C-alpha positions in Angstrom: 0.0 0.0 0.0 1.3 3.4 -0.9 1.8 5.9 1.9 -0.1 9.2 1.9 1.4 12.5 0.7 0.1 15.7 2.2 -1.5 18.1 -0.3 -3.0 21.6 0.4 -6.1 22.3 -1.6 -6.2 26.1 -2.2 -9.6 27.7 -2.7 -10.2 31.3 -3.5 -13.0 33.3 -2.0 -15.7 34.0 -4.6 -18.6 35.4 -2.8 -19.7 37.3 0.3 -22.1 36.0 3.0 -25.6 37.1 2.1 -29.1 36.0 3.2 -29.6 34.4 -0.3 -26.6 32.2 0.3 -28.7 29.0 0.4 -30.4 29.8 -2.8 -27.0 30.6 -4.4 -25.6 27.3 -3.1 -28.6 25.3 -4.5 -28.0 26.9 -7.9 -24.3 26.0 -7.9 -24.8 22.5 -6.7 -27.5 22.0 -9.4 -25.1 23.2 -12.1 -22.4 20.9 -10.7 -24.7 17.9 -10.8 -25.5 18.6 -14.5 -21.8 19.0 -15.3 -20.9 15.9 -13.4 -23.5 13.7 -15.1 -22.4 15.0 -18.5 -18.8 13.7 -17.8 -20.2 10.2 -17.8 -22.7 10.5 -20.6 -20.6 12.1 -23.3 -17.0 11.9 -24.6 -16.4 15.6 -23.8 -13.6 16.3 -21.3 -13.9 18.6 -18.3 -12.3 21.7 -19.9 -14.8 21.5 -22.8 -17.7 21.0 -20.4 -16.6 24.0 -18.4 -16.3 26.2 -21.5 -20.1 25.7 -22.1 -21.0 27.2 -18.7 -22.0 30.8 -18.1 -19.1 33.0 -17.0 -20.1 33.2 -13.4 -20.8 29.5 -13.0 -17.7 28.6 -15.0 -15.5 30.4 -12.5 -17.1 28.5 -9.6 -17.3 25.1 -11.2 -13.7 25.3 -12.3 -12.7 25.5 -8.7 -15.1 22.9 -7.4 -14.9 20.1 -9.9 -11.1 19.4 -10.4 -10.4 18.7 -6.7 -13.3 16.3 -6.5 -12.0 14.4 -9.6 -8.4 14.5 -8.5 -8.9 13.6 -4.8 -12.3 12.0 -4.2 -11.4 9.9 -1.2 -9.1 12.4 0.7 -11.3 15.4 0.0 -14.4 13.5 1.2 -12.6 12.7 4.4 -11.5 16.3 4.8 -15.0 17.5 4.4 -16.5 15.0 6.8 -18.3 12.9 4.1 -18.2 9.2 4.5 -18.0 7.1 1.3 -18.3 3.3 1.1 -15.1 1.2 0.9 -13.8 0.8 -2.6 -15.9 3.6 -4.0 -15.9 5.2 -6.4 -13.6 2.9 -8.4 -15.7 -0.2 -8.1 -18.8 1.5 -9.6 -19.9 1.2 -13.3 -20.2 4.4 -15.3 -23.9 4.5 -15.2 -23.7 4.7 -11.4 -20.8 7.2 -11.3 -22.9 9.8 -13.0 -25.1 10.0 -10.0 -22.5 9.4 -7.3 -24.0 11.2 -4.3 -20.7 11.9 -2.4 -19.6 14.1 -5.4 -22.6 16.3 -5.0 -22.2 16.5 -1.2 -18.5 17.5 -1.7 -19.4 20.2 -4.2 -21.9 21.6 -1.7 -19.6 21.6 1.3 -16.6 22.8 -0.7 -18.6 25.7 -2.0 -19.7 26.6 1.5 -16.1 26.6 2.7 -14.6 28.6 -0.2 -14.9 31.9 1.7 -12.7 30.4 4.5 -9.6 30.0 2.4 -7.3 26.9 2.4 -8.5 23.4 3.2 -5.9 20.8 4.2 -6.2 17.3 2.7 -4.0 14.3 2.7 -4.0 12.6 -0.6 -4.4 8.8 -0.3 -3.9 5.9 -2.7 -7.7 5.5 -2.9 -7.8 8.8 -4.9 -6.7 6.7 -7.9 -8.1 3.6 -9.5 -6.4 0.5 -8.0 -5.5 -0.9 -11.5 -3.8 2.4 -12.4 -1.7 2.3 -9.2 -0.8 -1.3 -9.7 0.4 -0.7 -13.2 2.6 2.3 -12.0 4.1 0.1 -9.3 4.7 -2.8 -11.6 6.4 -0.6 -14.3 8.3 1.9 -12.2 8.5 0.5 -8.6 6.4 1.4 -5.5 8.5 4.5 -4.6 8.1 6.0 -8.1 4.4 5.1 -8.1 4.1 7.1 -4.8 5.8 10.1 -6.4 3.6 10.0 -9.4 0.5 9.8 -7.3 1.6 12.8 -5.2 2.3 14.8 -8.4 -0.8 13.9 -10.3 -3.1 14.7 -7.4 -2.1 18.4 -7.6 -3.4 21.3 -9.6 -2.0 21.7 -13.1 0.1 24.8 -13.8 -0.8 27.5 -16.3 2.0 28.1 -18.8 2.4 30.4 -21.8 4.6 30.1 -24.9 6.1 33.4 -26.0 6.4 34.2 -29.7 10.0 34.4 -30.9 9.1 37.9 -32.2 9.3 39.2 -28.7 10.8 36.4 -26.6 10.0 35.2 -23.1 11.7 38.0 -21.2 9.9 40.7 -23.1 6.6 38.9 -22.7 7.1 38.6 -19.0 7.8 42.3 -18.8 4.6 43.1 -20.8 2.5 40.9 -18.7 3.8 42.2 -15.3 4.0 45.9 -16.2 0.9 46.3 -18.5 -1.6 43.6 -17.8 -2.0 43.7 -14.0 -2.1 39.9 -13.7 -3.6 38.7 -10.3 -0.9 36.0 -10.1 2.9 35.8 -10.1 4.6 35.2 -13.5 8.1 33.9 -13.9 10.3 32.6 -16.7 10.1 28.8 -17.3 13.0 26.7 -16.0 12.4 24.2 -18.9 11.4 26.0 -22.0 13.4 28.9 -23.5 10.1 30.5 -24.7 8.0 29.7 -21.6 6.3 31.7 -18.9 5.0 30.0 -15.8 2.0 31.5 -13.8 1.4 30.7 -10.2 -2.3 30.3 -10.8 -5.2 31.0 -13.1 -5.3 34.4 -14.8 -7.5 35.7 -17.6 -4.6 36.1 -20.0 -6.6 35.7 -23.2 -8.2 39.1 -22.4 -4.9 40.9 -22.5 -3.8 43.1 -25.5 -0.6 41.1 -25.6 -2.6 37.9 -26.5 -4.7 39.7 -29.1 -1.4 40.8 -30.8 -0.4 37.1 -31.1 2.5 37.5 -28.8 1.8 34.2 -26.9 -0.2 31.0 -26.7 -1.3 29.0 -23.7 0.8 25.9 -23.8 2.3 23.5 -21.3 6.1 23.7 -21.0 6.4 20.0 -21.8 4.4 20.5 -25.0 6.7 23.4 -25.9 9.7 21.1 -25.4 8.3 18.4 -27.6 7.9 20.9 -30.5 11.5 22.3 -30.0 12.8 18.7 -29.6 11.6 17.9 -33.2 13.9 20.6 -34.5 16.9 20.4 -32.2 16.8 17.1 -30.1 20.5 17.5 -29.2 19.6 20.7 -27.2 16.9 19.1 -25.1 17.9 15.5 -24.6 19.4 16.3 -21.2 15.8 17.0 -20.0 14.7 13.5 -20.8 14.9 10.6 -18.3 14.7 6.9 -18.4 11.7 6.8 -16.0 8.8 9.3 -15.5 9.2 11.8 -12.7 10.2 15.3 -11.8 12.3 16.8 -14.6 15.7 18.2 -13.7 15.9 22.0 -14.0 17.1 23.2 -17.4 18.9 26.6 -17.7 16.3 27.8 -20.2 17.1 31.5 -19.7 20.6 31.1 -21.2 19.4 29.3 -24.3 20.3 30.5 -27.7 18.4 29.3 -30.8 20.4 27.8 -33.6 20.3 29.3 -37.0 16.9 28.6 -38.7 17.2 26.2 -41.6 16.6 28.0 -44.9 14.4 25.3 -46.3 12.7 22.5 -44.3 9.6 20.4 -44.6 7.8 19.2 -41.5 4.7 17.1 -41.1 2.7 17.2 -37.9 0.7 14.0 -38.4 -1.8 14.3 -35.6 -2.0 18.0 -35.2 -5.3 18.5 -33.4 -5.8 22.2 -32.7 -2.2 22.7 -33.5 -0.4 23.7 -30.4 2.8 22.0 -31.4 2.4 23.0 -35.1 2.3 26.6 -34.0 5.3 26.2 -31.7 7.3 24.6 -34.5 6.3 27.2 -37.1 7.2 30.0 -34.7 10.5 28.5 -33.7 11.3 28.5 -37.5 10.5 32.2 -37.5 8.0 31.7 -40.3 10.5 29.9 -42.6 10.1 26.5 -44.2 6.8 24.7 -44.4 4.8 23.0 -41.7 2.0 20.7 -42.8 -0.7 20.0 -40.1 -2.8 16.8 -40.7 -5.8 15.9 -38.6 -9.2 14.3 -39.0 -11.0 17.2 -37.4 -11.8 20.0 -39.8 -13.0 22.1 -36.8 -9.7 21.8 -35.0 -7.8 22.7 -38.2 -10.0 25.7 -38.7 -9.1 26.8 -35.1 -5.4 26.3 -36.0 -5.7 28.5 -39.0 -7.2 31.3 -36.9 -4.5 31.0 -34.3 -1.8 31.0 -37.0 -3.3 34.2 -38.5 -3.3 35.9 -35.0 0.3 34.8 -34.5 1.4 36.2 -38.0 2.6 32.8 -39.2 2.2 32.0 -42.9 4.3 28.9 -43.0 1.5 26.5 -41.9 -0.7 24.5 -44.3 -3.5 22.4 -43.0 -4.8 19.1 -44.5 -7.9 17.4 -43.4 -7.7 13.6 -43.4 -10.8 12.0 -44.9 -12.6 10.5 -41.9 -14.0 7.7 -44.1 -10.5 6.3 -44.5 -10.7 3.7 -41.8 -7.8 1.5 -42.9 -5.5 3.7 -45.0 -4.6 6.8 -42.9 -1.8 7.8 -45.2 -3.5 8.1 -48.5 -2.8 9.8 -51.8 -3.2 13.1 -50.0 0.3 12.5 -48.6 2.0 11.0 -51.6 3.8 14.2 -52.3 5.8 13.7 -49.1 6.7 10.0 -49.6 10.3 9.8 -48.2 10.8 13.5 -48.6 9.8 15.2 -45.3 12.8 16.4 -43.2 10.9 15.9 -39.9 7.7 13.9 -39.2 6.1 14.3 -35.8 3.6 11.6 -34.7 2.1 13.1 -31.5 -0.2 10.1 -31.2 -3.5 9.6 -29.3 -2.8 8.0 -26.0 -4.1 7.2 -22.5 -3.2 10.7 -21.3 -1.8 9.6 -17.9 0.8 12.4 -18.1 -1.9 15.1 -18.0 -4.1 13.7 -15.2 -3.6 17.0 -13.3 -5.1 18.9 -16.2 -7.8 16.3 -17.2 -8.5 14.4 -14.0 -11.7 13.0 -15.4 -9.6 10.6 -17.5 -9.0 8.3 -14.6 -12.7 8.1 -13.9 -13.8 7.3 -17.5 -11.0 5.2 -19.0 -11.8 1.6 -19.8 -9.6 -1.4 -20.3 -10.8 -1.5 -23.9 -9.3 2.0 -24.5 -6.1 1.1 -22.8 -5.7 -2.0 -24.8 -6.5 -0.2 -28.1 -4.0 2.6 -27.7 -0.8 0.7 -28.4 -2.3 -0.9 -31.5 -3.4 2.6 -32.9 0.0 4.1 -32.0 2.0 1.4 -33.7 -0.1 1.7 -36.8 0.2 5.5 -37.0 4.0 5.4 -36.4 4.4 2.7 -39.1 2.3 4.6 -41.7 3.7 8.1 -41.2 7.3 6.8 -41.1 7.0 6.3 -44.8 7.0 10.1 -45.3 10.4 10.5 -43.7 13.3 11.3 -46.1 16.6 9.4 -45.9 18.6 11.1 -43.2 15.4 12.7 -41.9 13.9 12.5 -38.4 10.8 10.7 -37.2 9.6 11.8 -33.8 7.1 9.8 -31.7 5.4 11.6 -28.8 2.7 10.8 -26.3 1.4 12.5 -23.1 1.6 9.3 -21.0 4.1 7.2 -19.2 2.6 3.7 -19.7 5.3 1.3 -20.8 2.9 -0.3 -23.3 2.6 3.1 -25.1 6.2 4.3 -24.8 9.1 2.0 -24.4 7.3 -1.0 -25.8 6.2 1.0 -28.9 9.8 2.0 -29.6 11.1 -1.5 -29.2 8.4 -2.9 -31.6 9.0 -0.2 -34.2 12.7 -0.8 -34.3 12.3 -4.5 -34.5 10.1 -4.1 -37.6 11.9 -1.1 -39.3 15.5 -1.9 -39.9 15.8 1.3 -42.1 15.4 3.4 -38.9 17.8 3.8 -36.0 17.1 5.4 -32.6 18.5 8.9 -32.1 17.5 10.0 -28.6 14.5 10.0 -26.3 13.0 9.5 -22.8 10.4 10.8 -20.3 9.7 14.4 -19.5 7.9 15.0 -16.2 5.3 14.9 -14.8 6.4 17.9 -12.8 7.0 20.8 -13.3 5.4 20.2 -16.7 2.8 17.7 -17.8 4.2 14.2 -18.4 5.4 13.2 -21.9 7.4 10.5 -23.7 9.5 11.6 -26.7 11.6 9.5 -29.0 13.4 10.4 -32.2 14.5 8.1 -35.0 16.7 8.7 -38.0 15.9 7.1 -41.4 19.1 5.5 -42.7 20.4 6.8 -46.0 20.8 3.4 -47.4 
């Protein structure tokens, strides 16, 4: 049994005591119950569900919901709510959506918000037993303890500065002109990163509207830069998941930008890493973003316009192509792309702080399907890599089946590729990632 780390749940006052407090509490709890049920009746993640709330309720629910998802057992104890042994993890999804202790925790946590901090001791029961067992089997009991402690905490808010202004100038603009309610510091990992001590409405600032930064985790920033210059970031990577050693990012100097380069981001999504790569190249070369979601690629184009980046081209993969993911759409890049990034779909265990609902909704079927999908994607997109070019595999998880085992299998079946460098990044201080680069042999 893992020992119990101590965690402080920080809550911010959001209301004043008034006669209508009970009515307000009923409104908040009712909204929480609808949000909670939606987590188990739709595929939408917590952040997307919160974005659909009214502004006033979103602020409150964004403070109530993550702690309950992250620390259900320890928070219930701290709030004086008894829960049956083995719950919630022994319950099926159709019962989780109406799990009464969650509603009670929301009500009591809301009532206590005006009182400030609430002490809670995170316990192993805050995580599904199967998840803890896999961590211990893969990385040892001590490392499993460290991962549990880290992933029970609140996720940081990080920004990526455009190279047009750099991290130091962005920090100065945010602190001197934007009146942020939280502390902002330079990242110790990413040379273009800013780390905030808490939530702040940064998207409302003139600096954001000018395209001077994007919200992006430091680890995600590192993966994008690693694609271009792995030799400069390999010292951040470790053989096992855990807290990343501090990197002297403030003294970093970008290498000269290649005059001509072709990069394929094979699973671009909304394009956070696509934008980071294109910006790191200072608008030079050509970055192709492929994804099945036309909506996400449309968002990427809008973000690229705001950032002033014209070296990005989006390509929507035909969703009817169930078997052939790399179709004639990609034939122009067959063995010609200098860099191919396969940031594959995964279990997401490295981002449990940011998406704690994952551990509540993930099934064995999903976990078993992920390595199959990842191997298939890596195999097919590898064909685009030019001789001497780089293929990068990345996932935001630390499961061996989706990381080290995928690399071993790929190399066993692809003699024309050789490993370059790779390893685990985080979790802590960034989200948790696994990154591995391969070089296609020239002959």
